[in-house]
SEGU-659297 format. One record per residue (C-alpha): residue in three letters; x, z, y. Coordinates in steps of 0.05 Angstrom, whole numbers, padded with zeros to 5 digits, always signed. Example, Ala and Ser with C-alpha at 12.3 -4.5 7.8 and 13.67 -1.06 7.14 Angstrom:
// residues 2
ALA+00246+00156-00090/SER+00273+00143-00021/
END
This chain:
// residues 253
UNK-00028+00679+00128/UNK+00021+00651+00078/UNK-00002+00570+00071/UNK+00004+00552-00007/UNK+00051+00492-00024/UNK+00018+00429-00014/UNK+00026+00350-00016/UNK+00010+00294+00023/UNK-00007+00223-00008/UNK-00019+00162+00037/UNK-00044+00091+00040/UNK-00006+00057+00099/UNK-00050+00006+00125/UNK-00118+00029+00156/UNK-00098+00105+00135/UNK-00036+00117+00175/UNK-00044+00048+00220/UNK-00099+00015+00256/UNK-00102-00060+00261/UNK-00101-00118+00314/UNK-00123-00174+00284/UNK-00085-00186+00218/UNK-00030-00136+00245/UNK-00013-00071+00219/UNK-00003-00026+00289/UNK+00030+00041+00284/UNK-00001+00104+00311/UNK+00051+00142+00345/UNK+00006+00207+00334/UNK+00006+00196+00264/UNK+00083+00195+00268/UNK+00088+00263+00298/UNK+00037+00287+00238/UNK+00081+00272+00188/UNK+00148+00301+00234/UNK+00104+00358+00223/UNK+00084+00357+00153/UNK+00168+00345+00145/UNK+00182+00408+00188/UNK+00146+00444+00141/UNK+00174+00420+00079/UNK+00110+00391+00040/UNK+00130+00327-00002/UNK+00108+00264+00034/UNK+00094+00198-00011/UNK+00065+00134+00027/UNK+00030+00094-00042/UNK+00023+00026-00009/UNK+00008-00049-00034/UNK+00055-00068+00022/UNK+00123-00075-00001/UNK+00179-00027+00003/UNK+00213-00080+00060/UNK+00158-00084+00099/UNK+00150+00000+00105/UNK+00223-00001+00128/UNK+00224-00052+00169/UNK+00163-00039+00212/UNK+00140+00026+00197/UNK+00197+00062+00187/UNK+00224+00030+00259/UNK+00180+00077+00291/UNK+00212+00141+00260/UNK+00269+00186+00264/UNK+00326+00184+00221/UNK+00310+00254+00184/UNK+00231+00230+00170/UNK+00259+00163+00135/UNK+00308+00203+00101/UNK+00245+00253+00073/UNK+00196+00195+00062/UNK+00191+00166-00005/UNK+00156+00102-00012/UNK+00116+00076-00073/UNK+00105+00011-00049/UNK+00063-00047-00075/UNK+00022+00001-00122/UNK+00074+00039-00138/UNK+00112-00014-00176/UNK+00173-00013-00136/UNK+00200+00064-00104/UNK+00251+00073-00056/UNK+00279+00136-00023/UNK+00338+00150+00030/UNK+00377+00091+00004/UNK+00363+00080-00072/UNK+00310+00031-00092/UNK+00284+00024-00168/UNK+00237-00024-00192/UNK+00184-00010-00250/UNK+00182-00053-00320/UNK+00134-00104-00333/UNK+00138-00140-00396/UNK+00157-00215-00407/UNK+00089-00244-00411/UNK+00067-00210-00341/UNK+00130-00236-00303/UNK+00120-00306-00327/UNK+00042-00307-00311/UNK+00059-00273-00240/UNK+00107-00341-00234/UNK+00053-00388-00257/UNK-00006-00361-00219/UNK+00034-00364-00163/UNK+00044-00435-00160/UNK-00030-00454-00186/UNK-00054-00422-00127/UNK-00003-00447-00073/UNK-00025-00520-00107/UNK-00086-00502-00099/UNK-00100-00475-00026/UNK-00052-00520+00000/UNK-00080-00589-00024/UNK-00147-00557-00011/UNK-00139-00548+00058/UNK-00080-00592+00072/UNK-00028-00534+00092/UNK+00037-00508+00091/UNK+00073-00454+00057/UNK+00097-00392+00107/UNK+00126-00332+00074/UNK+00140-00277+00122/UNK+00122-00212+00142/UNK+00090-00236+00218/UNK+00032-00274+00228/UNK+00045-00348+00236/UNK+00022-00375+00303/UNK-00016-00442+00265/UNK-00052-00456+00204/UNK-00015-00444+00149/UNK-00025-00415+00075/UNK+00018-00344+00090/UNK+00048-00309+00040/UNK+00077-00232+00048/UNK+00135-00223+00013/UNK+00138-00176-00048/UNK+00183-00160-00112/UNK+00133-00161-00165/UNK+00058-00168-00137/UNK+00033-00225-00106/UNK+00002-00218-00033/UNK-00036-00277+00007/UNK-00056-00258+00080/UNK-00117-00282+00119/UNK-00120-00323+00177/UNK-00196-00319+00206/UNK-00175-00344+00271/UNK-00150-00421+00224/UNK-00216-00403+00179/UNK-00172-00375+00118/UNK-00218-00311+00109/UNK-00214-00275+00047/UNK-00281-00312+00019/UNK-00243-00370+00023/UNK-00184-00350-00016/UNK-00231-00310-00072/UNK-00271-00384-00075/UNK-00205-00417-00093/UNK-00167-00357-00131/UNK-00220-00325-00181/UNK-00218-00395-00217/UNK-00149-00386-00233/UNK-00135-00315-00240/UNK-00195-00323-00297/UNK-00145-00351-00348/UNK-00093-00286-00335/UNK-00145-00231-00337/UNK-00110-00203-00392/UNK-00050-00193-00347/UNK-00063-00203-00282/UNK-00115-00174-00231/UNK-00139-00193-00159/UNK-00142-00132-00110/UNK-00175-00167-00042/UNK-00194-00130+00028/UNK-00210-00169+00090/UNK-00131-00181+00109/UNK-00105-00194+00045/UNK-00123-00225-00032/UNK-00067-00174-00071/UNK-00051-00212-00141/UNK-00022-00149-00192/UNK-00004-00128-00261/UNK-00081-00107-00288/UNK-00051-00033-00301/UNK-00026-00022-00235/UNK-00067+00014-00189/UNK-00062+00073-00144/UNK-00075+00128-00196/UNK-00013+00105-00233/UNK+00017+00101-00159/UNK+00006+00165-00147/UNK+00026+00197-00220/UNK+00099+00170-00199/UNK+00089+00201-00133/UNK+00079+00271-00162/UNK+00122+00267-00222/UNK+00186+00248-00173/UNK+00165+00286-00112/UNK+00154+00353-00151/UNK+00201+00351-00202/UNK+00192+00418-00219/UNK+00111+00431-00200/UNK+00109+00474-00146/UNK+00060+00440-00107/UNK-00012+00478-00121/UNK-00054+00422-00097/UNK-00036+00344-00060/UNK-00082+00316-00011/UNK-00087+00242-00010/UNK-00106+00195+00042/UNK-00134+00124+00034/UNK-00185+00070+00065/UNK-00214+00040+00008/UNK-00255+00052-00056/UNK-00185+00033-00094/UNK-00150+00084-00054/UNK-00188+00139-00074/UNK-00164+00128-00157/UNK-00111+00181-00124/UNK-00151+00236-00143/UNK-00161+00215-00213/UNK-00082+00223-00226/UNK-00078+00268-00282/UNK-00047+00335-00296/UNK-00051+00347-00214/UNK-00100+00374-00164/UNK-00117+00319-00112/UNK-00170+00322-00062/UNK-00184+00254-00028/UNK-00204+00233+00037/UNK-00231+00170+00049/UNK-00210+00147+00125/UNK-00256+00095+00161/UNK-00211+00031+00167/UNK-00169+00036+00220/UNK-00196+00105+00246/UNK-00125+00136+00262/UNK-00148+00196+00292/UNK-00198+00218+00236/UNK-00128+00224+00192/UNK-00099+00256+00247/UNK-00148+00313+00249/UNK-00152+00323+00175/UNK-00075+00324+00169/UNK-00082+00380+00224/UNK-00133+00421+00194/UNK-00089+00417+00129/UNK-00027+00448+00169/UNK-00067+00507+00191/UNK-00097+00526+00119/UNK-00164+00494+00134/UNK-00197+00438+00088/
END
């Protein structure tokens, strides 16, 4: 039986990884699945809120060189694209860029004053109570530290009044692990459209399969001009993702 050409779009955190505290842990069984997809020459795009640099430094540490060269990353909701050594940033207008700079300062000042915190910018969780900011090239990410009482509820209560003044340019996207601030028109739907256009310029793919662990990920199935089936993975249940991938590779939906 000939399996029609298919393509795969993946969220990363909680879909291809599981959580230990606020750390995203790579499941090696999933890495084997990605390698099986590569060997069948089906395109793979990672559409993630994480930065391109995080994917390369953390996730890519667990894969071989062939897979590193094959997978394309659409980081920060597709705002930054990377493939095989080449990076391209999406354009954002000057007002949005200015708003991101202003709101970052206001949020840091507000949270640090309210909670008497210092700021730590890192991919790794601080070992002490601090305002933990994840490095990004365009969007802003404040990661939670529940052990120290810095939960998403605390962040939202402090951030929402500030971001309200920028609601025409920026939006807040939150989950139990992070509060993301990004351009209002950046979402997983547009990320999927960017990915599909770049991964399949000749439009040979008959159907795309998208995987994610949140309702914001579900927007990938709304990508215009392509057929995208979405699978909602229970957050961190990589065995569920593995099972579905294996069935798709043998032609079972």
